[in-house]
All heavy atoms as an XYZ file, in Angstrom:
619
protein
N      40.588     22.083    303.535
C      39.973     21.041    302.639
C      39.931     19.670    303.411
O      41.043     19.345    303.931
C      40.560     21.032    301.299
C      40.020     19.945    300.341
S      40.629     19.974    298.783
C      42.415     19.848    299.041
N      38.819     18.887    303.172
C      38.697     17.679    303.814
C      38.484     16.658    302.611
O      37.767     16.904    301.653
C      37.555     17.541    304.858
C      37.911     18.548    305.862
C      37.552     19.928    305.978
C      38.664     17.996    307.056
C      37.810     20.656    306.993
C      38.951     18.819    308.101
C      38.580     20.240    308.106
O      38.851     21.031    309.172
N      38.872     15.429    302.864
C      38.724     14.320    301.925
C      37.913     13.224    302.717
O      38.216     12.728    303.744
C      40.078     13.660    301.614
C      41.081     14.642    301.158
C      39.926     12.508    300.679
C      40.679     15.447    299.871
N      36.762     12.949    301.966
C      35.902     11.802    302.497
C      36.121     10.692    301.710
O      36.108     10.621    300.375
C      34.404     12.331    302.283
C      34.026     13.591    302.984
C      32.602     13.860    302.824
C      34.314     13.636    304.396
N      36.312      9.400    302.294
C      36.359      8.222    301.522
C      35.097      7.311    301.831
O      34.323      7.551    302.849
C      37.657      7.470    301.981
O      37.358      6.903    303.333
C      38.831      8.287    301.902
N      34.923      6.401    300.964
C      33.680      5.677    301.028
C      33.956      4.101    300.717
O      34.924      3.738    300.029
C      32.700      6.146    299.918
C      32.329      7.524    300.132
C      33.058      8.597    299.424
C      31.294      8.033    300.861
C      32.805      9.935    299.708
C      31.014      9.199    301.135
C      31.748     10.270    300.493
N      33.088      3.217    301.161
C      33.282      1.804    301.170
C      33.103      1.282    299.724
O      33.552      0.270    299.277
C      32.249      1.222    302.076
C      31.229      2.196    302.254
C      31.937      3.521    302.064
N      32.463      2.053    298.854
C      32.171      1.596    297.511
C      32.084      2.851    296.554
O      31.621      3.990    296.957
C      30.898      0.857    297.390
O      29.660      1.606    297.622
N      32.299      2.583    295.219
C      32.131      3.667    294.280
C      30.681      4.027    294.151
O      30.391      5.348    294.083
C      32.512      3.074    292.878
O      33.931      2.681    292.980
C      32.509      4.189    291.797
N      29.811      3.153    294.307
C      28.422      3.542    294.275
C      28.023      4.566    295.381
O      27.341      5.617    295.165
C      27.490      2.316    294.466
C      26.036      2.584    294.542
N      25.233      2.977    293.386
C      25.193      2.597    295.641
C      24.074      3.103    293.825
N      23.983      2.963    295.179
N      28.502      4.349    296.585
C      28.361      5.232    297.760
C      28.985      6.514    297.483
O      28.362      7.544    297.865
C      28.838      4.510    299.033
C      28.442      5.253    300.224
S      26.606      4.801    300.681
C      26.629      3.034    301.001
N      30.150      6.555    296.878
C      30.791      7.887    296.571
C      29.960      8.723    295.602
O      29.764      9.842    295.856
C      32.261      7.571    296.126
N      29.359      8.028    294.571
C      28.620      8.678    293.523
C      27.314      9.273    294.221
O      26.893     10.402    293.993
C      28.378      7.867    292.350
C      29.752      7.639    291.696
C      27.436      8.386    291.407
C      29.683      6.577    290.502
N      26.646      8.374    295.021
C      25.446      8.814    295.684
C      25.727     10.086    296.704
O      24.919     10.925    296.656
C      24.886      7.532    296.420
C      23.597      7.771    297.034
C      22.551      8.261    296.349
C      23.411      7.193    298.306
C      21.400      8.442    296.963
C      22.099      7.324    298.958
C      21.115      8.001    298.304
O      19.885      8.161    298.886
N      26.977      9.987    297.365
C      27.211     11.077    298.273
C      27.383     12.371    297.449
O      26.997     13.414    297.875
C      28.529     10.751    298.907
N      28.172     12.348    296.401
C      28.396     13.466    295.498
C      26.921     14.049    294.998
O      26.701     15.227    295.177
C      29.236     13.137    294.267
C      29.412     14.367    293.392
C      29.917     13.963    291.953
O      29.671     12.868    291.546
O      30.317     14.914    291.272
N      26.081     13.162    294.611
C      24.789     13.639    294.168
C      23.995     14.353    295.279
O      23.511     15.401    295.175
C      23.987     12.551    293.610
C      22.748     12.880    293.060
C      21.916     11.615    292.456
C      20.606     11.999    292.072
N      19.851     10.862    291.528
N      23.960     13.707    296.507
C      23.276     14.282    297.646
C      23.838     15.666    297.982
O      23.160     16.655    298.346
C      23.397     13.280    298.773
N      25.243     15.782    298.090
C      25.795     17.034    298.598
C      25.647     18.182    297.492
O      25.413     19.301    297.784
C      27.308     16.756    298.609
C      27.677     15.973    299.932
C      29.185     15.485    299.826
C      27.455     16.765    301.228
N      25.735     17.852    296.172
C      25.448     18.826    295.075
C      24.037     19.238    295.194
O      23.838     20.424    294.991
C      25.765     18.131    293.662
C      27.324     18.020    293.448
C      27.507     17.333    292.118
C      28.038     19.374    293.335
N      23.109     18.396    295.338
C      21.591     18.729    295.471
C      21.359     19.587    296.523
O      20.444     20.487    296.554
C      20.733     17.497    295.441
C      20.663     16.734    294.191
C      19.811     15.539    294.270
O      19.553     15.012    295.333
N      19.342     15.142    293.072
N      22.146     19.514    297.622
C      21.935     20.336    298.892
C      22.874     21.755    298.706
O      22.778     22.502    299.715
C      22.399     19.656    300.086
N      23.530     21.830    297.698
C      24.196     23.114    297.431
C      25.573     23.176    297.900
O      26.231     24.238    297.955
N      26.250     22.001    298.305
C      27.567     22.102    298.642
C      28.521     22.016    297.540
O      28.217     21.578    296.389
C      27.863     20.707    299.517
C      27.270     20.661    300.871
C      25.872     20.392    300.957
C      27.943     21.002    302.033
C      25.254     20.273    302.201
C      27.295     20.894    303.267
C      26.073     20.641    303.356
N      29.754     22.560    297.859
C      30.776     22.605    296.818
C      31.578     21.260    297.130
O      32.039     20.939    298.040
C      31.818     23.756    297.112
O      32.829     23.606    296.171
N      31.604     20.472    296.035
C      32.161     19.059    296.077
C      33.095     18.828    294.920
O      32.769     19.259    293.748
C      30.959     18.041    296.077
C      31.634     16.593    296.239
C      29.974     18.259    297.137
N      34.160     18.169    295.166
C      35.043     17.804    294.089
C      35.381     16.261    294.173
O      35.511     15.728    295.238
N      35.307     15.633    293.058
C      35.477     14.263    292.951
C      36.989     14.058    292.532
O      37.452     14.793    291.767
C      34.681     13.584    291.863
C      34.916     12.056    291.841
C      33.201     13.596    292.113
N      37.706     13.090    293.329
C      39.043     12.878    292.981
C      39.441     11.416    293.181
O      38.728     10.744    293.843
C      39.885     13.846    293.921
C      39.757     13.494    295.394
S      40.576     14.588    296.520
C      42.326     13.930    296.512
N      40.605     11.022    292.525
C      41.000      9.721    292.926
C      41.498      9.691    294.255
O      42.011     10.629    294.839
C      42.130      9.440    291.886
C      42.481     10.677    291.372
C      41.319     11.664    291.587
N      41.387      8.541    294.936
C      41.973      8.371    296.274
C      43.440      8.585    296.273
O      44.242      7.920    295.517
C      41.689      6.977    296.885
C      41.847      6.795    298.336
C      40.851      7.623    299.229
C      41.531      5.320    298.687
N      44.029      9.566    297.089
C      45.484      9.765    297.101
C      46.217      8.461    297.556
O      45.768      7.671    298.301
C      45.700     10.794    298.152
C      44.290     11.633    298.211
C      43.263     10.505    297.938
N      47.299      8.176    296.924
C      48.078      6.954    297.270
C      48.502      6.880    298.660
O      48.550      5.652    299.176
C      49.282      6.855    296.248
O      50.114      7.934    296.613
N      48.523      7.880    299.438
C      48.957      7.812    300.895
C      47.763      7.416    301.740
O      48.018      7.039    302.859
C      49.590      9.057    301.226
O      48.625     10.130    301.151
N      46.600      7.391    301.201
C      45.346      6.978    302.050
C      44.967      5.500    301.577
O      44.882      5.236    300.327
C      44.162      7.920    301.787
C      44.517      9.340    302.219
C      42.921      7.439    302.464
C      43.476     10.431    301.875
N      44.895      4.610    302.555
C      44.697      3.239    302.191
C      43.342      2.789    302.572
O      43.071      1.674    302.789
C      45.774      2.425    303.013
C      47.194      2.786    302.780
C      47.544      2.523    301.364
C      49.038      2.861    301.078
N      49.355      2.975    299.713
N      42.413      3.701    302.574
C      40.978      3.368    302.895
C      40.155      3.760    301.914
O      40.162      4.737    301.223
C      40.559      3.970    304.293
N      39.065      3.001    301.557
C      38.019      3.328    300.611
C      38.128      2.622    299.340
O      38.948      1.798    299.122
N      37.261      3.076    298.370
C      37.123      2.394    297.099
C      37.983      2.818    295.956
O      37.880      2.344    294.920
C      35.580      2.526    296.813
S      35.051      4.277    296.337
N      38.671      3.906    296.144
C      39.485      4.460    295.121
C      39.006      5.819    294.442
O      39.646      6.504    293.854
N      37.802      6.208    295.033
C      37.139      7.551    294.657
C      37.050      8.213    296.021
O      36.550      7.688    296.936
C      35.873      7.445    293.937
C      36.166      6.825    292.558
C      35.258      8.825    293.731
C      34.863      6.647    291.792
N      37.308      9.604    296.075
C      37.054     10.321    297.280
C      36.464     11.613    296.912
O      36.437     12.011    295.642
C      38.448     10.608    297.825
N      35.782     12.326    297.924
C      35.189     13.625    297.614
C      35.980     14.619    298.477
O      36.403     14.415    299.639
C      33.804     13.629    298.043
C      32.920     12.668    297.259
C      31.334     12.845    297.868
C      32.874     12.877    295.856
N      36.207     15.877    297.839
C      36.800     16.991    298.585
C      35.613     17.821    298.978
O      34.760     18.186    298.169
C      37.635     17.840    297.593
C      38.947     17.194    297.326
C      39.847     18.173    296.596
N      39.175     18.726    295.359
C      39.321     18.247    294.145
N      40.125     17.236    293.920
N      38.708     18.806    293.134
N      35.598     18.247    300.323
C      34.566     19.119    300.773
C      35.287     20.213    301.736
O      36.327     20.016    302.175
C      33.541     18.404    301.550
C      32.719     17.488    300.705
C      34.112     17.644    302.840
N      34.578     21.324    301.902
C      35.204     22.409    302.778
C      34.891     22.218    304.185
O      35.589     22.505    305.075
C      34.662     23.735    302.308
C      35.130     24.179    300.905
O      36.363     23.796    300.573
O      34.369     24.739    300.153
N      33.632     21.632    304.486
C      33.109     21.541    305.817
C      32.794     20.008    306.080
O      31.649     19.703    305.602
C      32.092     22.420    306.127
C      31.593     22.425    307.548
O      31.847     21.547    308.346
O      30.898     23.358    307.924
N      33.588     19.236    306.643
C      33.319     17.836    306.763
C      32.216     17.520    307.848
O      31.457     16.504    307.604
C      34.495     17.042    307.078
C      34.860     16.874    308.443
C      34.441     15.777    309.237
C      35.666     17.819    309.111
C      34.693     15.656    310.696
C      36.061     17.668    310.431
C      35.501     16.617    311.272
O      35.839     16.474    312.585
N      32.052     18.430    308.749
C      31.022     18.176    309.773
C      29.563     18.450    309.256
O      28.782     17.357    309.346
C      31.159     19.121    311.000
C      32.531     18.798    311.761
C      30.014     19.002    311.971
C      32.944     19.775    312.802
N      29.401     19.403    308.606
C      28.011     19.623    307.983
C      27.860     18.598    306.827
O      26.731     18.018    306.750
C      27.880     20.979    307.485
C      26.599     21.285    306.750
C      27.961     21.963    308.629
N      28.844     18.348    306.033
C      28.750     17.372    304.891
C      28.376     15.987    305.515
O      27.517     15.185    304.917
C      30.009     17.305    304.125
O      30.227     18.562    303.595
N      29.123     15.575    306.439
C      28.785     14.301    307.061
C      27.457     14.137    307.795
O      26.830     13.072    307.668
C      29.909     13.885    308.111
C      29.947     12.434    308.378
C      31.265     12.153    309.044
N      31.341     10.694    309.391
C      32.043     10.111    310.235
N      33.070     10.852    310.857
N      32.040      8.781    310.378
N      26.970     15.222    308.377
C      25.693     15.184    308.808
C      24.644     15.024    307.736
O      23.767     14.141    307.956
C      25.316     16.459    309.707
C      26.103     16.557    310.904
C      25.886     17.939    311.539
O      25.235     18.808    311.084
O      26.416     18.165    312.715
N      24.730     15.656    306.704
C      23.851     15.470    305.571
C      23.884     13.974    304.962
O      22.972     13.389    304.725
C      24.135     16.470    304.447
C      23.237     16.199    303.202
C      21.905     16.796    303.457
C      23.905     16.974    301.992
N      25.049     13.442    304.921
C      25.186     12.143    304.302
C      24.568     11.095    305.307
O      24.001     10.158    304.797
C      26.660     11.936    304.050
C      27.487     12.775    303.009
C      28.867     12.460    302.876
C      26.675     12.576    301.658
N      24.911     11.352    306.628
C      24.196     10.367    307.595
C      22.767     10.403    307.518
O      22.112      9.346    307.514
C      24.793     10.843    308.972
O      26.208     10.644    309.101
C      24.224      9.816    310.051
N      22.181     11.572    307.283
C      20.745     11.694    307.270
C      20.211     10.987    306.059
O      19.082     10.530    305.951
C      20.196     13.121    307.170
C      20.355     13.927    308.504
C      19.964     15.306    308.397
C      20.136     16.091    309.672
N      19.834     17.526    309.533
N      20.980     10.793    304.945
C      20.652     10.167    303.787
C      21.106      8.778    303.723
O      21.209      8.158    302.610
C      21.218     10.924    302.525
C      20.462     12.273    302.242
O      19.335     12.226    301.742
N      20.992     13.284    302.569
N      21.599      8.263    304.901
C      22.049      6.850    305.059
C      23.263      6.498    303.929
O      23.364      5.464    303.535
C      20.830      5.835    304.741
C      19.782      6.007    305.761
O      20.081      6.055    306.892
N      18.465      6.010    305.192
N      24.114      7.480    303.777
C      25.363      7.277    303.109
C      26.517      7.160    304.124
O      26.720      7.882    304.931
C      25.556      8.498    302.168
C      24.437      8.703    301.203
C      26.846      8.266    301.442
C      24.416      9.891    300.397
N      27.230      5.995    303.968
C      28.287      5.676    304.882
C      29.579      6.387    304.319
O      29.969      6.150    303.216
C      28.436      4.110    304.875
C      29.604      3.805    305.757
C      27.127      3.457    305.348
N      30.279      7.044    305.276
C      31.601      7.583    304.980
C      32.630      6.672    305.758
O      32.458      6.442    306.916
C      31.667      9.080    305.524
C      33.026      9.618    305.442
C      30.693      9.986    304.904
N      33.580      6.179    305.012
C      34.422      5.273    305.771
C      35.396      6.119    306.575
O      35.552      5.756    307.792
C      35.378      4.668    304.625
O      34.594      3.776    303.845
N      36.065      7.127    305.883
C      37.108      7.895    306.817
C      37.037      9.386    306.257
O      36.657      9.559    305.220
C      38.454      7.289    306.740
C      38.616      5.878    307.289
C      39.986      5.344    307.370
O      40.844      5.808    306.668
O      40.147      4.338    308.031
N      37.570     10.223    307.136
C      37.678     11.630    306.865
C      39.189     12.084    307.146
O      39.655     11.833    308.156
C      36.715     12.480    307.650
C      36.927     14.014    307.287
C      35.296     12.111    307.484
N      39.771     12.768    306.077
C      41.130     13.335    306.219
C      41.148     14.762    305.941
O      40.333     15.273    305.206
C      42.009     12.634    305.154
C      42.142     11.167    305.504
C      41.224     10.208    304.944
C      43.310     10.669    306.098
C      41.449      8.867    305.184
C      43.482      9.268    306.230
C      42.487      8.380    305.825
O      42.729      6.989    306.021
N      42.016     15.451    306.659
C      42.218     16.903    306.279
C      43.490     16.934    305.518
O      44.560     16.286    305.729
C      42.439     17.577    307.714
C      42.693     19.147    307.424
C      42.709     19.859    308.646
O      42.946     19.495    309.753
N      42.595     21.202    308.543
N      43.280     17.709    304.463
C      44.575     17.908    303.425
C      45.382     19.119    304.010
O      44.786     20.205    304.324
C      44.014     18.354    302.058
N      46.559     18.743    304.192
C      47.578     19.716    304.737
C      48.575     19.861    303.644
O      49.261     18.991    303.240
C      48.277     19.227    306.019
C      47.272     18.678    307.056
C      48.173     18.004    308.177
C      46.630     19.868    307.672
N      48.833     21.223    303.221
C      49.677     21.437    302.049
C      50.961     22.095    302.591
O      50.985     23.014    303.535
C      49.048     22.334    301.062
C      47.769     21.783    300.514
N      47.850     20.925    299.517
C      46.530     21.909    300.785
C      46.698     20.404    299.210
N      45.775     21.024    299.902
N      52.149     21.778    302.045
C      53.422     22.475    302.423
C      54.247     22.373    301.082
O      53.602     22.121    300.009
C      54.049     21.752    303.535
C      54.501     20.295    303.204
O      54.528     19.836    301.997
O      54.788     19.479    304.158
N      55.479     22.858    301.239
C      56.220     22.932    299.927
C      56.484     21.536    299.260
O      56.838     21.593    298.063
C      57.601     23.643    300.169
C      57.421     25.016    300.670
C      58.359     22.855    301.299
N      56.372     20.475    299.972
C      56.584     19.228    299.334
C      55.312     18.536    298.763
O      55.369     17.478    298.225
C      57.175     18.288    300.333
C      58.589     18.643    300.819
C      59.041     17.833    301.951
O      58.462     16.931    302.390
N      60.393     18.029    302.286
N      54.138     19.307    298.907
C      52.949     18.774    298.267
C      51.949     18.477    299.447
O      51.902     19.194    300.506
N      50.946     17.659    299.161
C      49.857     17.508    300.178
C      50.142     16.314    301.059
O      50.689     15.322    300.640
C      48.595     17.370    299.381
N      49.764     16.489    302.337
C      49.751     15.243    303.280
C      48.399     15.292    303.877
O      47.470     16.298    303.755
C      50.712     15.655    304.459
C      52.187     15.660    304.018
C      53.072     15.748    305.286
O      52.627     15.423    306.476
O      54.230     16.131    305.066
N      48.009     14.114    304.314
C      46.562     13.856    304.745
C      46.544     13.291    306.219
O      47.127     12.434    306.472
C      45.854     12.999    303.911
C      45.880     13.419    302.368
C      46.812     13.052    301.576
C      44.815     14.326    301.966
C      46.824     13.548    300.215
C      44.948     14.934    300.650
C      45.871     14.446    299.856
O      45.871     14.906    298.483
N      45.904     14.121    307.049
C      45.847     13.675    308.452
C      44.354     13.200    308.730
O      43.424     13.865    308.378
C      45.920     14.978    309.374
N      44.281     11.910    309.290
C      43.020     11.363    309.461
C      42.245     11.988    310.650
O      42.954     12.182    311.681
C      43.279      9.777    309.831
C      42.000      9.104    309.958
C      42.229      7.550    310.194
C      40.984      6.848    310.449
N      41.222      5.380    310.747
N      41.117     12.345    310.343
C      40.243     13.075    311.362
C      39.368     11.953    311.904
O      39.171     12.037    313.251
C      39.441     14.144    310.760
C      40.234     15.181    309.903
C      38.390     14.876    311.636
C      41.242     15.977    310.873
N      38.636     11.235    311.226
C      37.644     10.223    311.717
C      37.844      8.948    310.831
O      38.063      8.996    309.709
C      36.160     10.752    311.421
C      35.212      9.665    311.952
C      35.976     12.065    312.226
């Protein structure tokens, strides 16, 4: 699972709408406290490469991309882009 962050709430909502209309599975979530980039809202996606390509085609800016890594202590996030 990947986490996409955005420079504004408006951009995050626009991104969710574009991804849903294209048939992607998307989850809206508050920005995890360990991630210090973005507007406070993030999107969960399964494939960040295809998702980001679609968003770029729609002129939607993604601030950063993180991969969610789960272990017995909970989730950690590794910055991808």
